C-alpha positions, 0 to 999 in steps of 0.5 A, a space after each residue: 563460561 558464565 563470564 562468555 554468556 554474561 558478555 554475550 547477553 550483553 551484546 544481544 541485548 544492546 542489538 535489540 536481540 533480547 527485547 525484539 528477537 524472535 525464537 523462529 529468527 534465531 533458529 534460522 540462524 542457527 541453521 545458517 551457523 551450522 551450515 558454515 560449520 559443516 562446510 568448513 569441516 567438509 574442506 577441512 578448514 578451521 572451524 573455531 569461528 563457526 563454533 563461536 557463533 553457534 554459541 552466540 546464537 544459542 545464547 539469544 535462543 535460549 533467553 528468548 525460550 527462557 532456558 539456561 543454556 550455561 547449565 545445558 553445557 555444564 550437564 553434557 559430558 564430552 562423550 567418546 567418539 570415533 568420527 565427526 557427529 555431523 549427521 546428529 547435529 543436522 538431525 538436532 538442528 531439524 529437530 529444533 527448528 521444528 519445535 520452535 516453529 510449534 512452541 515446543 520445549 527445545 531443551 533437549 534439541 539443545 543439549 544434544 547440539 551441544 553434546 555434538 559441538 563438543 565432540 566436533 571440537 574435540 575431533 578437530 583439536 578446538 575449544 568450545 570456550 576459545 571458540 565462543 570468546 573468539 567470536 564475541 570479541 570478533 562481533 563485539 565491535 559490530 554496528 547495524 540494526 535489528 529488522 522487523 524479523 528480528 535478526 541483526 543485519 550486520 552493517 557492512 563497512 
Protein backbone atom coordinates (compact mmCIF):
# COMPACT_ATOMS: atom_id res chain seq x y z
CA UNK A 1 0.00 0.00 0.00
CA UNK A 2 2.97 2.32 0.50
CA UNK A 3 3.60 2.30 -3.24
CA UNK A 4 -0.05 3.04 -4.06
CA UNK A 5 -0.06 5.86 -1.53
CA UNK A 6 3.10 7.37 -3.00
CA UNK A 7 1.85 7.04 -6.59
CA UNK A 8 -1.48 8.60 -5.63
CA UNK A 9 0.30 11.53 -3.97
CA UNK A 10 2.44 11.98 -7.09
CA UNK A 11 -0.68 12.02 -9.28
CA UNK A 12 -2.44 14.48 -6.95
CA UNK A 13 0.62 16.74 -6.89
CA UNK A 14 0.82 16.72 -10.69
CA UNK A 15 -2.85 17.72 -10.87
CA UNK A 16 -2.36 20.54 -8.36
CA UNK A 17 -4.52 19.00 -5.65
CA UNK A 18 -1.82 19.00 -2.99
CA UNK A 19 -0.67 22.58 -3.52
CA UNK A 20 -3.97 24.25 -4.43
CA UNK A 21 -6.65 21.79 -3.38
CA UNK A 22 -9.04 22.40 -0.51
CA UNK A 23 -10.08 19.95 2.18
CA UNK A 24 -13.68 21.14 1.82
CA UNK A 25 -13.69 20.33 -1.88
CA UNK A 26 -12.12 16.92 -1.27
CA UNK A 27 -14.74 16.20 1.43
CA UNK A 28 -17.47 16.98 -1.11
CA UNK A 29 -15.76 14.76 -3.69
CA UNK A 30 -15.61 12.01 -1.07
CA UNK A 31 -19.39 12.34 -0.69
CA UNK A 32 -19.81 11.95 -4.43
CA UNK A 33 -17.67 8.80 -4.49
CA UNK A 34 -19.46 7.29 -1.48
CA UNK A 35 -22.74 8.01 -3.28
CA UNK A 36 -21.54 6.02 -6.29
CA UNK A 37 -20.56 3.16 -3.98
CA UNK A 38 -24.02 3.23 -2.40
CA UNK A 39 -25.68 3.13 -5.79
CA UNK A 40 -23.60 0.21 -7.05
CA UNK A 41 -24.06 -1.74 -3.84
CA UNK A 42 -27.80 -1.12 -4.00
CA UNK A 43 -28.01 -2.45 -7.54
CA UNK A 44 -25.51 -5.28 -6.96
CA UNK A 45 -23.03 -3.80 -9.44
CA UNK A 46 -19.22 -3.99 -9.21
CA UNK A 47 -17.73 -1.75 -6.53
CA UNK A 48 -13.99 -2.01 -7.16
CA UNK A 49 -13.79 1.32 -8.99
CA UNK A 50 -15.80 3.06 -6.26
CA UNK A 51 -13.59 1.72 -3.47
CA UNK A 52 -10.48 2.73 -5.40
CA UNK A 53 -11.79 6.22 -6.13
CA UNK A 54 -12.57 6.71 -2.44
CA UNK A 55 -8.99 5.75 -1.56
CA UNK A 56 -7.65 8.27 -4.08
CA UNK A 57 -9.78 11.03 -2.55
CA UNK A 58 -8.81 9.95 0.98
CA UNK A 59 -5.14 10.27 0.00
CA UNK A 60 -5.52 13.91 -1.05
CA UNK A 61 -7.85 14.77 1.81
CA UNK A 62 -5.56 13.29 4.45
CA UNK A 63 -2.55 15.04 2.93
CA UNK A 64 -4.37 18.37 3.02
CA UNK A 65 -5.22 17.76 6.71
CA UNK A 66 -1.69 16.54 7.64
CA UNK A 67 -2.88 13.01 8.42
CA UNK A 68 -1.03 9.79 7.67
CA UNK A 69 -3.52 7.68 5.70
CA UNK A 70 -1.25 4.63 5.72
CA UNK A 71 -1.11 4.60 9.51
CA UNK A 72 -4.88 4.85 9.68
CA UNK A 73 -5.29 1.95 7.22
CA UNK A 74 -2.77 -0.27 8.97
CA UNK A 75 -4.25 0.37 12.42
CA UNK A 76 -7.75 -0.75 11.44
CA UNK A 77 -8.23 -4.55 11.38
CA UNK A 78 -11.18 -6.13 9.58
CA UNK A 79 -13.97 -6.99 12.02
CA UNK A 80 -16.61 -9.70 11.73
CA UNK A 81 -19.88 -8.65 10.08
CA UNK A 82 -23.14 -9.98 8.70
CA UNK A 83 -24.33 -7.24 6.33
CA UNK A 84 -22.58 -4.40 4.49
CA UNK A 85 -22.19 -1.42 6.81
CA UNK A 86 -23.55 1.30 4.54
CA UNK A 87 -25.43 3.25 7.21
CA UNK A 88 -22.23 3.55 9.25
CA UNK A 89 -20.13 4.57 6.24
CA UNK A 90 -22.65 7.28 5.37
CA UNK A 91 -22.87 8.45 8.99
CA UNK A 92 -19.09 8.77 9.27
CA UNK A 93 -19.02 10.65 5.95
CA UNK A 94 -21.46 13.20 7.36
CA UNK A 95 -19.41 13.58 10.52
CA UNK A 96 -16.21 13.98 8.47
CA UNK A 97 -17.74 16.65 6.26
CA UNK A 98 -19.07 18.53 9.29
CA UNK A 99 -15.66 18.45 10.96
CA UNK A 100 -13.98 19.67 7.76
CA UNK A 101 -16.33 22.67 7.74
CA UNK A 102 -15.49 23.35 11.40
CA UNK A 103 -11.74 22.80 10.79
CA UNK A 104 -11.66 19.98 13.36
CA UNK A 105 -9.58 16.80 13.43
CA UNK A 106 -10.98 14.08 11.13
CA UNK A 107 -8.67 11.21 12.11
CA UNK A 108 -11.35 9.09 13.76
CA UNK A 109 -13.81 9.61 10.88
CA UNK A 110 -11.21 8.56 8.31
CA UNK A 111 -10.33 5.52 10.44
CA UNK A 112 -13.99 4.58 10.81
CA UNK A 113 -14.69 5.02 7.09
CA UNK A 114 -11.68 2.89 6.14
CA UNK A 115 -12.94 0.24 8.57
CA UNK A 116 -16.37 0.26 6.95
CA UNK A 117 -14.86 0.06 3.47
CA UNK A 118 -12.79 -2.94 4.55
CA UNK A 119 -16.00 -4.55 5.79
CA UNK A 120 -17.77 -3.78 2.51
CA UNK A 121 -14.84 -5.24 0.56
CA UNK A 122 -14.95 -8.39 2.67
CA UNK A 123 -18.71 -8.71 2.19
CA UNK A 124 -18.42 -8.30 -1.60
CA UNK A 125 -15.19 -10.29 -2.04
CA UNK A 126 -13.35 -7.17 -3.17
CA UNK A 127 -9.86 -6.10 -2.16
CA UNK A 128 -9.06 -2.58 -0.95
CA UNK A 129 -5.52 -2.61 -2.35
CA UNK A 130 -6.51 -4.04 -5.74
CA UNK A 131 -9.37 -1.56 -6.03
CA UNK A 132 -7.08 1.34 -5.20
CA UNK A 133 -4.52 0.14 -7.75
CA UNK A 134 -7.18 -0.22 -10.44
CA UNK A 135 -8.56 3.28 -9.82
CA UNK A 136 -5.08 4.78 -9.87
CA UNK A 137 -4.33 3.07 -13.18
CA UNK A 138 -7.56 4.46 -14.60
CA UNK A 139 -6.95 8.07 -13.55
CA UNK A 140 -3.20 8.20 -14.14
CA UNK A 141 -3.60 9.34 -17.74
CA UNK A 142 -6.39 11.82 -17.14
CA UNK A 143 -6.00 15.33 -18.41
CA UNK A 144 -7.80 18.29 -16.89
CA UNK A 145 -7.37 21.25 -14.63
CA UNK A 146 -7.96 22.41 -11.10
CA UNK A 147 -10.90 24.80 -10.87
CA UNK A 148 -11.12 27.84 -8.59
CA UNK A 149 -12.72 25.72 -5.86
CA UNK A 150 -9.72 23.37 -5.75
CA UNK A 151 -11.38 20.47 -7.55
CA UNK A 152 -9.73 18.58 -10.42
CA UNK A 153 -12.03 18.61 -13.43
CA UNK A 154 -11.15 15.93 -15.95
CA UNK A 155 -11.17 16.85 -19.60
CA UNK A 156 -13.82 14.96 -21.51
CA UNK A 157 -12.34 13.37 -24.60
